[in-house]
N, C-alpha and C positions, 0 to 999 in steps of 0.2 A: 441551520447554518446559513442558508441563503437569506432568511429573514433578518438574521443578525447582520450579515454583510450589507444588505440593502438599507438597513437603518443607519449604518455607519457611512455608507457610500451611496446616498440617494441618486438614482438614475444611472448608476454604473454597474448594476448587477443584472446579468442576463442568464436565465435558466435555459439550457439547450442540451441536445443530445451531442455528446462529444464525438460521435461518429459522423455528424453532419453539422458542423459549426456554422452559425448564421452570420458569417463575416466574410468580407472580400478577401481575395488573395492578397498577401503581403500587407495586411492592415496593422500588424502589431510588431513592436520592437522585442517583446518578450512574451512567451507563453509558458505556463506551467501546468502540470498534471500531477499534483502531489497526492499520493495515496488513492490513485484512480486505476492504474493499469492492472493491479492485482485483482480488481473486481470485474474485469472484462469477462465476457462469456467464453471467450476462446482466443487463440492466436490470431485469427482473422480480425477480430475486433481490436486487438492490440495494434495490429498493422494499420487498420483504418484510423484509429485514434491518433497514433503517431503521425500518420499521413496528413490528417486534418490540422494538427498542430504545426506541421511543417508548411502546409499550404498557406496558413494565415500569417506566417512570419514574413517580414520583409527581409531582403538580403542584408546580411550582417546581424540579423536578429538571433536571439538565443531561446532555446527550448530547454526547460528544466523539468525533470521528473524523478520520482522515487523509483527505486528498483529493489528487488529481493526483500520485500516487506515482511513476509512470513518468517523468513530465516532470521530476521533481525530480532524476533521475539525469543529465539533460543539463546539464552544468556549463560547456559551452563549451570543452571541452578538445580536444586533437588526437584523442583517442579518439572523441569525439562526432562530429568531422568525418568520420573513417573510417566510422563506423556510421550516418551520417545517411541513407543510402539503403536501410537495412534495412527489410523489411516491417513496418508498424506493428502493434502488439498492440492489441486492442480496449481502449478506455478505459472502465472501469466506474465509476471514482471521480472523474470530472470535477467540480470544485467546483460549477458551476452545476447539474448534474444532481442531486448530493447535496442541495444546498440546496432544489431543487424537491421532491425526495422528502421531505425533512424537513418542508417547509411542507405538503405533502399529508397528513402525519400530525399536523398541528397544532403542530409545533415552530417556534419563532421563533429567528432568529439571536441568539447571545449572545456572540460574539467569535471571534477567530481568532489564531493564533500560528504562528511558524515555529521549527523547531529544526534544528540541524546534526546530520547523521549522522556523528558522530565516528568516524574510522577507516574510513569506507565509500567513500572516494575510490578509484577503480580505477587500477591500473597496466595498461600494455599486456599484460604477461604474464598477469596475473590475468584480464583480459578474454578473452584467447584461451582460457584454461582454462575460463572460464564458457561460452564458445561451444561448446567441445568436450563439455561435460557437459550441454548443453541448457538452460542458464539463460535464453537468449533463445528464448522459446517459439515464435516465428514462424520460427526458424531451427534445425531439428532437427540434431543432430550428424551430420556427414557430408554435409549439404546443400551443394551446390556454392557457394551464396552464403556460407554459414558459412565454408567453406574459403577463399574469396577474401578475406573480411574478416579471417580469421586471418592470412593471408599479409601483408596490408597493415598489420595491427596489429604484427606481428613486425618490421616495418621502422621503426617509430617509435623515437625515441631514449629513453633512460632507461627501459628495459624494466621495472624494478622500482620506479620512483618513482610513488607514488600521485598521481593528479591531485586537484584540489580535492574536498573532501567535498560531498555533496549537502545541500541544505536541504529539509526536509519541511514540509508545511503541515497544520495542524490547523484544524478548524472546530468551533465549539461551538454548541449549540442548547439552548434552554430550553423546558420544557413549561409553558405558562401555567396 
């Protein structure tokens, strides 16, 4: 992704640790961390990342981030019913927690939006493939539970028909 962005925006792409951004305080009008916070190692990293985003924002600047990413994938389909008893992943990007982190760094709510993940609806066959490649981090490939879920998913109808697309949630915060 970074290579593609650098090709489209030569000289404008910087690879950095989101916990220690290599920018001056108040350097940007806007900062976003889309599909990042759910990958943080823990709540302390989420607080640090949000704090860094707040630090590099100028007064009046806006920070936008996704929240509740994992929950977005539960669209109420037959696949979700099969997977409902899987071990939960830790939730790092819960909306209330992110809002609390933002407030702790002096940011105030500025809005929210939802957007559809076009083409991201899962089919049973694709979900089995995801299980086998370790996409569900709490179910390593070859784990007996993963194999049991794969068997049940393979019994669902319309193996190649994607179920509904997920809807993702954005939160925006402003630096006063």
